C-alpha positions in Angstrom: 7.1 127.6 -166.6 10.5 127.0 -164.5 12.2 129.6 -162.2 15.6 129.9 -160.7 14.0 133.0 -158.6 14.3 132.4 -155.1 13.1 135.6 -153.3 9.8 134.6 -152.6 11.0 132.3 -150.4 11.9 131.5 -146.2 13.3 128.9 -144.1 10.4 127.0 -141.9 13.1 126.9 -139.3 13.3 130.6 -139.0 9.3 130.9 -139.5 8.4 128.9 -137.4 11.3 127.8 -134.8 9.3 124.9 -133.0 9.6 123.2 -135.8 11.4 120.2 -135.8 13.3 119.1 -139.5 13.7 115.5 -140.4 14.4 116.3 -144.1 14.5 112.6 -146.0 15.4 113.5 -148.9 18.9 114.5 -147.6 19.1 111.6 -145.7 19.1 108.4 -146.9 16.1 106.9 -145.4 13.7 107.2 -148.2 11.9 105.3 -150.7 15.0 105.6 -152.6 17.8 104.7 -149.8 20.2 108.1 -151.7 20.1 111.5 -150.8 17.8 112.9 -153.4 19.5 115.7 -155.5 18.9 119.6 -154.5 19.1 119.2 -151.2 22.3 120.7 -150.1 21.3 120.7 -146.8 18.4 119.8 -143.6 16.9 123.0 -144.5 12.9 123.2 -145.4 11.9 125.8 -147.2 8.3 127.7 -148.3 6.8 130.9 -149.6 6.7 133.4 -147.3 2.5 132.5 -147.9 2.7 129.1 -147.4 4.7 129.5 -144.3 3.3 133.0 -142.6 0.0 130.1 -142.9 2.4 127.3 -141.3 2.6 129.4 -138.4 -0.4 130.1 -137.6 -1.1 125.9 -137.5 1.9 125.5 -135.2 0.4 128.0 -132.5 -2.7 126.4 -132.7 -1.6 123.0 -132.2 1.0 124.4 -129.6 -2.3 125.4 -127.4 -3.2 121.6 -128.0 0.6 120.0 -126.7 1.8 119.4 -130.1 4.8 120.4 -132.4 4.9 120.3 -135.7 7.2 117.7 -137.3 8.6 118.2 -141.2 9.6 115.6 -143.4 9.6 118.1 -146.5 8.9 121.0 -148.1 9.8 122.6 -151.2 10.8 120.3 -153.6 13.5 121.5 -157.0 12.5 119.9 -160.2 16.2 118.5 -159.9 15.0 116.9 -157.2 11.3 115.4 -159.1 13.9 114.2 -162.0 15.9 112.0 -159.3 12.8 110.3 -158.7 11.8 109.6 -162.7 15.1 108.3 -163.4 15.1 106.0 -160.0 11.5 105.1 -160.8 12.4 104.1 -164.2 15.1 102.1 -163.1 13.6 98.5 -162.0 16.6 96.9 -160.6 16.8 99.1 -157.7 14.6 98.1 -155.4 16.5 98.6 -152.5 13.6 100.1 -150.0 11.0 98.0 -151.5 10.2 96.5 -148.1 9.9 99.8 -146.5 7.8 102.0 -148.6 6.0 99.9 -151.1 6.3 96.0 -149.9 2.9 95.5 -151.8 3.1 97.5 -154.6 5.4 96.3 -157.8 8.4 100.0 -158.5 6.8 99.8 -162.2 3.4 100.1 -160.5 4.9 103.2 -159.1 4.7 106.0 -162.1 1.0 104.1 -163.7 -0.1 104.7 -160.3 0.1 107.6 -159.8 3.4 107.9 -156.3 5.8 109.5 -159.0 5.4 112.1 -161.3 7.3 114.3 -164.0 6.0 117.4 -162.0 5.1 118.1 -158.4 3.2 120.7 -155.9 5.9 120.5 -153.8 7.8 122.5 -156.7 5.6 125.1 -156.5 7.0 125.9 -152.3 3.3 126.3 -150.7 3.5 122.2 -150.1 4.5 120.8 -147.0 4.6 116.8 -145.3 4.4 117.1 -141.8 3.7 115.1 -138.9 2.7 115.8 -135.6 5.2 115.9 -132.4 3.3 114.9 -128.6 5.4 117.4 -126.0 4.3 115.2 -123.3 5.4 111.7 -124.8 8.3 113.4 -126.8 7.1 110.8 -128.9 6.0 111.4 -132.5 2.2 110.7 -133.2 1.4 107.0 -134.6 -0.2 107.8 -137.7 -0.4 103.9 -138.1 1.4 104.2 -141.3 5.1 106.1 -142.2 5.4 109.1 -144.2 6.4 108.2 -147.7 4.5 104.8 -148.4 2.9 103.7 -151.1 -0.3 102.9 -150.8 -3.8 103.2 -149.6 -2.9 102.2 -145.9 -1.6 106.2 -146.3 -4.8 107.7 -147.6 -6.1 109.9 -144.1 -9.6 107.9 -144.5 -7.9 104.2 -144.5 -10.3 103.0 -141.8 -7.4 99.8 -141.2 -5.9 101.3 -138.5 -6.9 102.3 -134.5 -9.1 105.5 -133.7 -6.1 106.9 -131.7 -4.2 106.6 -135.0 -7.2 108.4 -136.9 -7.5 110.6 -134.4 -3.7 111.9 -134.9 -4.4 112.0 -138.8 -7.9 114.1 -138.1 -6.2 116.6 -136.2 -3.7 117.7 -138.7 -5.8 117.3 -140.8 -8.1 119.7 -139.2 -5.2 122.2 -137.9 -4.3 122.7 -141.2 -7.8 123.3 -143.3 -8.7 125.9 -140.9 -5.3 128.1 -141.9 -6.2 127.4 -145.2 -4.5 124.9 -146.2 -6.1 121.4 -149.0 -5.2 118.0 -148.3 -4.0 115.0 -150.5 -6.4 112.4 -150.7 -3.8 109.7 -150.7 -1.9 110.9 -148.4 -2.4 112.0 -144.9 1.0 113.8 -144.4 0.6 116.4 -147.7 -1.3 119.7 -147.3 -0.9 122.6 -150.1 -1.7 126.1 -149.7 -5.2 127.0 -150.4 -4.4 130.3 -152.5 -0.8 129.9 -153.6 1.2 132.4 -154.6 2.7 130.4 -157.4 0.0 128.1 -159.5 1.7 127.8 -162.3 5.7 128.0 -161.9 8.0 124.9 -161.0 11.1 126.3 -159.5 14.8 124.6 -160.0 17.0 126.2 -157.4 18.0 123.7 -154.7 17.2 123.7 -151.2 20.3 124.6 -149.0 
């Protein structure tokens, strides 16, 4: 089911004031290389339920000296459609060296990296990392956000122990507050009991 009802959503910037927003799909630094359709402002939205739990995660991690850095949250269906059109255009490989150097673009849809529906469009999924308040730097997770490949798997073993520790710190904090991880992306988490499990929203990010 599709819906344009935004009444159940809130801004992460308001719900989690300490969060740092780096909304990649509003920028051109993403796997496509263009601003993504449906991202009209550099803000992040989540369902009220997911935002409330994310605030708890933020409070837990603040006690350990970290802030949350958000790359993406709610993603309108228009953006997902943009991803699909791009994936079907074999000629556009501008960002290959940064985001999928070891894959052919034609492998992205069969490999499950790009799909016609996204859990993000249900409003309770967030892509994020940690920011170390002591060093004033993003925590090195051993691989960048939105990298398509095995290196992005949370349990990937070909990285340094400190990088594994960073991934596990984020994962543990999210699990404790009711988010479930994704086996292929260390940055991706969805609220376990998401309020709209069968609804994909269409309103723009603004």
